[in-house]
C-alpha positions in Angstrom: 51.3 178.5 -20.6 52.2 175.2 -19.7 55.4 173.5 -18.9 54.7 171.6 -22.0 53.1 174.0 -24.2 55.5 175.1 -27.6 55.4 178.9 -28.5 55.8 179.7 -31.8 56.6 183.1 -34.0 53.4 184.1 -35.6 53.3 183.7 -39.0 51.9 186.9 -39.8 55.0 188.2 -38.2 57.8 189.9 -40.4 61.0 190.5 -38.4 64.9 191.3 -38.1 68.0 190.8 -35.8 70.2 193.9 -36.0 73.0 194.2 -33.6 71.6 191.7 -31.1 68.2 193.2 -31.3 64.7 192.1 -32.6 62.5 194.3 -34.6 59.6 192.6 -35.0 56.5 193.8 -38.0 53.0 192.9 -37.3 50.0 194.1 -39.0 48.0 196.6 -36.2 44.5 197.4 -36.1 43.6 201.2 -37.3 47.5 201.4 -37.9 49.2 199.4 -41.6 51.7 198.1 -38.4 53.3 198.5 -35.8 57.2 198.0 -34.8 58.2 196.7 -31.8 61.8 196.5 -30.7 63.0 194.1 -28.4 65.4 194.9 -25.6 68.8 192.8 -25.6 67.1 190.2 -23.3 63.8 190.1 -24.7 65.7 189.3 -28.3 67.6 186.6 -26.3 64.0 185.1 -25.8 62.9 185.8 -29.2 66.0 184.5 -31.1 65.2 180.6 -28.7 61.3 180.2 -29.9 62.1 178.3 -32.9 58.4 176.3 -33.3 60.4 173.0 -31.4 61.2 173.9 -27.4 58.9 174.0 -24.6 59.3 177.0 -22.2 61.3 175.0 -19.8 64.2 174.7 -22.8 64.0 178.4 -23.5 64.3 179.1 -19.5 67.3 176.7 -19.9 68.6 178.5 -23.2 68.4 181.9 -22.2 69.9 181.0 -18.1 73.0 179.4 -20.6 73.3 182.4 -22.9 73.8 184.9 -20.2 75.7 182.3 -17.8 73.3 182.7 -14.6 70.7 179.8 -13.3 67.4 179.1 -15.0 65.5 180.5 -11.0 66.9 184.0 -11.9 65.5 183.9 -15.5 62.4 181.9 -15.8 59.3 184.2 -14.6 61.1 186.7 -16.8 60.4 184.2 -19.6 57.4 183.4 -18.7 56.0 187.2 -18.5 57.7 188.1 -21.5 56.3 185.0 -23.7 53.0 186.4 -22.2 53.4 189.4 -23.0 54.6 188.4 -26.7 51.2 186.2 -26.6 48.6 189.4 -25.8 50.7 191.5 -28.6 50.0 188.4 -31.1 53.7 188.2 -31.6 53.8 184.1 -30.8 51.0 182.1 -30.7 51.2 178.3 -28.8 51.3 174.8 -30.2 47.2 174.9 -30.0 46.5 177.7 -31.7 49.4 177.4 -34.2 47.8 175.9 -37.4 48.2 178.6 -39.4 52.3 178.3 -38.8 52.5 174.8 -39.8 53.4 174.1 -43.1 50.6 172.4 -45.0 49.4 168.3 -45.6 51.3 166.8 -48.2 48.6 166.1 -51.1 
C-alpha cells in the first residue's frame, strides 16, 4: 500500500452502521456469508473509505475525529486497511474496476 493508493469498499460487501459500529457482510468460502463486526475505531476507518481518499487523508480524518495526532493513528490505520484487504472487504485503486461505475454508452 502506497500513500497514493486509494482503498474502496469491495462491491460484494453489504454493510450497515448501528450505534457507531459497522457490520459488514461478505460471501465467504464454504458458508453462505460471513458477518464482520468492526470495533468503534475500525468503524471510523471504514466510514472514511470513500473511494476518493488516499491513505494519508484517511489517517488525517481518523486523527481529527479522535482528537489525536496523525502519528498516533497512522500505523494502526494502515494495519487495519491491510486486515480489511486480507479479508477481501477492501480493494485498491489498481484492483477495483468492479467497483467503478460502467462506462457511458
